[in-house]
LOGUSE-498472 format. One record per residue: chain; residue number from 1; x, y, z of N, C-alpha, C in turn; residue in three letters. Coordinates in steps of 0.1 Angstrom, whole numbers, plus 5000, padded with zeros to 4 digits. Atoms other than C-alpha are relative to their C-alpha. Layout:
<pts>
+-------+------+------+------+------+------+------+------+------+------+------+-------+
| lumnu | tilo |   nX |   nY |   nZ |  caX |  caY |  caZ |   cX |   cY |   cZ | torse |
+-------+------+------+------+------+------+------+------+------+------+------+-------+
|     A |  NUM |    X |    Y |    Z |    X |    Y |    Z |    X |    Y |    Z |   ALA |
...
+-------+------+------+------+------+------+------+------+------+------+------+-------+
</pts>
This chain:
<pts>
+-------+------+------+------+------+------+------+------+------+------+------+-------+
| lumnu | tilo |   nX |   nY |   nZ |  caX |  caY |  caZ |   cX |   cY |   cZ | torse |
+-------+------+------+------+------+------+------+------+------+------+------+-------+
|     A |    1 | 5009 | 4989 | 5002 | 9563 | 2790 | 5018 | 4997 | 5007 | 5013 |   GLU |
|     A |    2 | 5004 | 4993 | 4988 | 9546 | 2812 | 5044 | 4996 | 4990 | 5011 |   ALA |
|     A |    3 | 5004 | 5008 | 4988 | 9541 | 2798 | 5079 | 4985 | 5000 | 5001 |   PHE |
|     A |    4 | 5014 | 4999 | 4999 | 9506 | 2810 | 5081 | 4996 | 5013 | 4994 |   ALA |
|     A |    5 | 5005 | 4988 | 5008 | 9485 | 2835 | 5063 | 4998 | 5012 | 5008 |   PHE |
|     A |    6 | 5002 | 4989 | 4991 | 9480 | 2857 | 5093 | 5013 | 5005 | 5006 |   ASP |
|     A |    7 | 4987 | 4995 | 4995 | 9517 | 2860 | 5102 | 5003 | 4995 | 5014 |   GLY |
|     A |    8 | 4998 | 5004 | 4986 | 9513 | 2843 | 5136 | 5008 | 4987 | 5001 |   SER |
|     A |    9 | 4993 | 5013 | 5000 | 9530 | 2810 | 5126 | 4991 | 4988 | 5004 |   GLY |
|     A |   10 | 5010 | 5010 | 4997 | 9498 | 2791 | 5136 | 4995 | 4994 | 4988 |   THR |
|     A |   11 | 5005 | 5008 | 5012 | 9485 | 2764 | 5113 | 4985 | 5001 | 5001 |   ILE |
|     A |   12 | 5015 | 4999 | 5001 | 9449 | 2772 | 5103 | 4995 | 4992 | 4988 |   GLY |
|     A |   13 | 5007 | 5007 | 5011 | 9424 | 2759 | 5078 | 5006 | 5004 | 4986 |   ARG |
|     A |   14 | 4995 | 4995 | 5012 | 9438 | 2780 | 5050 | 5014 | 4994 | 4997 |   GLU |
|     A |   15 | 4987 | 5006 | 5002 | 9474 | 2767 | 5055 | 4999 | 4986 | 4997 |   TYR |
|     A |   16 | 5002 | 5015 | 5003 | 9462 | 2731 | 5056 | 4995 | 4998 | 4986 |   ARG |
|     A |   17 | 5004 | 5001 | 5014 | 9444 | 2736 | 5023 | 5011 | 5003 | 4990 |   LEU |
|     A |   18 | 4989 | 4996 | 5008 | 9474 | 2754 | 5008 | 5010 | 4988 | 4999 |   TYR |
|     A |   19 | 4990 | 5011 | 4999 | 9497 | 2725 | 5019 | 4995 | 4988 | 4992 |   SER |
|     A |   20 | 5005 | 5011 | 5007 | 9474 | 2699 | 5006 | 5000 | 5002 | 4984 |   ARG |
|     A |   21 | 5000 | 4996 | 5014 | 9471 | 2717 | 4972 | 5014 | 4998 | 4994 |   GLU |
|     A |   22 | 4986 | 5001 | 5005 | 9509 | 2719 | 4969 | 5004 | 4985 | 4998 |   LEU |
|     A |   23 | 4996 | 5014 | 5001 | 9513 | 2682 | 4976 | 4992 | 4993 | 4988 |   VAL |
|     A |   24 | 5008 | 5006 | 5011 | 9485 | 2673 | 4951 | 5006 | 5005 | 4986 |   ALA |
|     A |   25 | 4995 | 4995 | 5013 | 9501 | 2695 | 4924 | 5014 | 4995 | 4997 |   ARG |
|     A |   26 | 4986 | 5002 | 5002 | 9538 | 2687 | 4929 | 5005 | 4987 | 5006 |   PHE |
|     A |   27 | 4995 | 5011 | 4992 | 9540 | 2656 | 4951 | 5005 | 4988 | 4992 |   GLY |
|     A |   28 | 4996 | 5011 | 5008 | 9544 | 2632 | 4922 | 5015 | 5000 | 4995 |   HIS |
|     A |   29 | 4986 | 4998 | 5004 | 9579 | 2646 | 4914 | 5009 | 4992 | 5009 |   HIS |
|     A |   30 | 4990 | 5007 | 4992 | 9609 | 2625 | 4924 | 5010 | 5010 | 5006 |   LEU |
|     A |   31 | 4990 | 4992 | 4993 | 9636 | 2639 | 4947 | 4995 | 5013 | 5004 |   ALA |
|     A |   32 | 5006 | 4988 | 4995 | 9614 | 2665 | 4962 | 5002 | 5002 | 5015 |   LEU |
|     A |   33 | 4999 | 4997 | 4986 | 9620 | 2682 | 4995 | 4989 | 5011 | 5003 |   ASN |
|     A |   34 | 5009 | 4990 | 4995 | 9593 | 2701 | 5014 | 5008 | 5009 | 5010 |   TRP |
|     A |   35 | 4993 | 4991 | 4991 | 9611 | 2731 | 5030 | 4990 | 5008 | 5008 |   ASN |
|     A |   36 | 5010 | 4994 | 4991 | 9591 | 2743 | 5060 | 5003 | 5015 | 5002 |   LEU |
|     A |   37 | 4999 | 4985 | 4998 | 9604 | 2779 | 5057 | 5014 | 5004 | 4999 |   GLY |
|     A |   38 | 4987 | 4993 | 5001 | 9633 | 2801 | 5049 | 5001 | 5009 | 5013 |   GLU |
|     A |   39 | 4998 | 4992 | 4988 | 9647 | 2818 | 5080 | 4988 | 4998 | 5010 |   GLU |
|     A |   40 | 5012 | 5004 | 4992 | 9621 | 2800 | 5101 | 5002 | 5005 | 5014 |   ASN |
|     A |   41 | 5000 | 4995 | 4986 | 9613 | 2817 | 5134 | 4988 | 4995 | 5009 |   THR |
|     A |   42 | 5011 | 5006 | 4992 | 9584 | 2796 | 5146 | 5005 | 4993 | 5012 |   GLN |
|     A |   43 | 4996 | 5008 | 4988 | 9583 | 2779 | 5179 | 5002 | 4985 | 4996 |   THR |
|     A |   44 | 4998 | 5015 | 5003 | 9593 | 2742 | 5181 | 4987 | 4993 | 4998 |   THR |
|     A |   45 | 5013 | 5006 | 5001 | 9557 | 2733 | 5187 | 4993 | 5003 | 4986 |   ALA |
|     A |   46 | 5006 | 4997 | 5013 | 9546 | 2751 | 5156 | 5007 | 4993 | 4988 |   GLN |
|     A |   47 | 4992 | 5007 | 5010 | 9574 | 2736 | 5135 | 4996 | 4985 | 5000 |   GLN |
|     A |   48 | 5004 | 5014 | 4999 | 9564 | 2701 | 5147 | 4986 | 4998 | 4994 |   ARG |
|     A |   49 | 5014 | 5001 | 5006 | 9527 | 2708 | 5138 | 5001 | 5001 | 4985 |   GLU |
|     A |   50 | 4999 | 4998 | 5014 | 9537 | 2720 | 5104 | 5005 | 4988 | 4993 |   MET |
|     A |   51 | 4995 | 5012 | 5006 | 9558 | 2690 | 5097 | 4990 | 4988 | 5000 |   ALA |
|     A |   52 | 5010 | 5010 | 4999 | 9530 | 2667 | 5109 | 4989 | 5002 | 4989 |   ALA |
|     A |   53 | 5010 | 4996 | 5011 | 9506 | 2685 | 5084 | 5006 | 4995 | 4987 |   THR |
|     A |   54 | 4994 | 5004 | 5013 | 9530 | 2678 | 5055 | 5001 | 4985 | 4999 |   TRP |
|     A |   55 | 4999 | 5015 | 4999 | 9535 | 2642 | 5066 | 4986 | 4994 | 4997 |   THR |
|     A |   56 | 5014 | 5005 | 5002 | 9497 | 2637 | 5067 | 4996 | 5001 | 4986 |   GLU |
|     A |   57 | 5005 | 4998 | 5014 | 9492 | 2650 | 5032 | 5008 | 4994 | 4989 |   PHE |
|     A |   58 | 4991 | 5005 | 5011 | 9522 | 2636 | 5013 | 5001 | 4984 | 5000 |   ASP |
|     A |   59 | 4999 | 5015 | 5000 | 9516 | 2599 | 5004 | 5013 | 4995 | 4995 |   PRO |
|     A |   60 | 4987 | 5004 | 5006 | 9550 | 2598 | 4987 | 5011 | 5000 | 5011 |   TYR |
|     A |   61 | 4991 | 5000 | 4989 | 9568 | 2605 | 5020 | 5014 | 5007 | 4996 |   ARG |
|     A |   62 | 4988 | 4993 | 5003 | 9593 | 2631 | 5006 | 5006 | 5006 | 5012 |   HIS |
|     A |   63 | 4993 | 4994 | 4989 | 9619 | 2647 | 5028 | 4993 | 5013 | 5004 |   HIS |
|     A |   64 | 5005 | 4988 | 4994 | 9606 | 2674 | 5051 | 5011 | 5007 | 5007 |   ILE |
|     A |   65 | 4989 | 4993 | 4995 | 9633 | 2699 | 5059 | 4996 | 5014 | 5006 |   VAL |
|     A |   66 | 5003 | 4987 | 4994 | 9635 | 2732 | 5078 | 5013 | 5008 | 4999 |   ILE |
|     A |   67 | 4989 | 4991 | 5001 | 9658 | 2762 | 5073 | 4999 | 5011 | 5010 |   HIS |
|     A |   68 | 4999 | 4989 | 4991 | 9669 | 2789 | 5097 | 5012 | 5008 | 4997 |   THR |
|     A |   69 | 4988 | 4991 | 5001 | 9694 | 2817 | 5101 | 5012 | 4992 | 5004 |   TYR |
|     A |   70 | 4988 | 5008 | 4997 | 9730 | 2804 | 5102 | 5004 | 5001 | 5015 |   PRO |
|     A |   71 | 4996 | 4999 | 4986 | 9735 | 2817 | 5138 | 4990 | 4994 | 5009 |   ASP |
|     A |   72 | 5011 | 5006 | 4991 | 9703 | 2799 | 5151 | 4999 | 4985 | 4997 |   GLN |
|     A |   73 | 5002 | 5014 | 5003 | 9709 | 2764 | 5138 | 4999 | 4991 | 5012 |   GLN |
|     A |   74 | 5000 | 5009 | 4988 | 9716 | 2748 | 5172 | 4986 | 5002 | 5007 |   ALA |
|     A |   75 | 5013 | 4997 | 4993 | 9685 | 2765 | 5187 | 4988 | 4994 | 4993 |   ALA |
|     A |   76 | 5012 | 5005 | 5008 | 9662 | 2754 | 5159 | 5001 | 4985 | 4997 |   ILE |
|     A |   77 | 4999 | 5014 | 5004 | 9676 | 2720 | 5148 | 5000 | 4990 | 5012 |   TYR |
|     A |   78 | 4999 | 5009 | 4989 | 9684 | 2704 | 5182 | 4986 | 4996 | 5006 |   GLN |
|     A |   79 | 5013 | 5004 | 4995 | 9648 | 2705 | 5196 | 4992 | 4991 | 4990 |   PRO |
|     A |   80 | 5007 | 5009 | 5010 | 9636 | 2687 | 5164 | 5007 | 4987 | 4998 |   LEU |
|     A |   81 | 4993 | 5013 | 5002 | 9661 | 2658 | 5166 | 4991 | 4989 | 5006 |   LEU |
|     A |   82 | 5008 | 5011 | 4996 | 9642 | 2626 | 5168 | 4985 | 5001 | 4996 |   GLY |
|     A |   83 | 5014 | 4999 | 5005 | 9610 | 2640 | 5153 | 4999 | 4993 | 4987 |   ASN |
|     A |   84 | 5001 | 5008 | 5012 | 9600 | 2615 | 5127 | 4994 | 5008 | 4988 |   ALA |
|     A |   85 | 5006 | 4993 | 5011 | 9582 | 2641 | 5106 | 5010 | 5010 | 4994 |   ASN |
|     A |   86 | 4989 | 4992 | 5006 | 9613 | 2663 | 5101 | 5012 | 4991 | 4997 |   VAL |
|     A |   87 | 4990 | 5010 | 5004 | 9637 | 2643 | 5081 | 5013 | 5006 | 4996 |   THR |
|     A |   88 | 4987 | 4994 | 5003 | 9665 | 2668 | 5075 | 5000 | 5015 | 5003 |   GLY |
|     A |   89 | 4998 | 4986 | 4998 | 9679 | 2703 | 5077 | 5004 | 5006 | 4986 |   ALA |
|     A |   90 | 4996 | 4992 | 5012 | 9682 | 2729 | 5049 | 5011 | 5010 | 5006 |   SER |
|     A |   91 | 4989 | 4992 | 4994 | 9716 | 2744 | 5058 | 5006 | 5010 | 4991 |   VAL |
|     A |   92 | 4993 | 4989 | 5007 | 9730 | 2777 | 5047 | 5011 | 5006 | 5009 |   GLN |
|     A |   93 | 4989 | 4995 | 4991 | 9764 | 2788 | 5060 | 5011 | 5006 | 4991 |   THR |
|     A |   94 | 4989 | 4994 | 5007 | 9795 | 2806 | 5050 | 5010 | 4989 | 4996 |   ASP |
|     A |   95 | 4991 | 5010 | 5005 | 9821 | 2787 | 5030 | 5011 | 4997 | 5009 |   ALA |
|     A |   96 | 4988 | 5002 | 4990 | 9848 | 2792 | 5057 | 4995 | 4992 | 5012 |   ASP |
|     A |   97 | 5004 | 5007 | 4988 | 9826 | 2775 | 5083 | 4995 | 4986 | 4997 |   THR |
|     A |   98 | 5006 | 5013 | 5004 | 9816 | 2744 | 5064 | 5007 | 4988 | 5007 |   VAL |
|     A |   99 | 4992 | 5012 | 4995 | 9844 | 2721 | 5078 | 5004 | 5002 | 5015 |   HIS |
|     A |  100 | 4997 | 4998 | 4986 | 9844 | 2734 | 5114 | 4993 | 4989 | 5008 |   ARG |
+-------+------+------+------+------+------+------+------+------+------+------+-------+
</pts>
């Protein structure tokens, strides 16, 4: 969903409440991924903070993934490698580039 309600990408009280409510409502489902945003343009620090928020609220420890533009995958995914709160990538690419 939205990064933050003011458009800045900063995690505030409203975003934390919204995240907690989503986990409370849907977290019991199996095979659930929390996707931290479509075409995510936040800074790495903001992405890490958002992932930590979802990890804090989700007692079931579902996968936390992030999505970005196809031409920005290296710039977004590489700084998040090794972050225990981001457990995967949500990848969208062209069919002809899948096996490159």
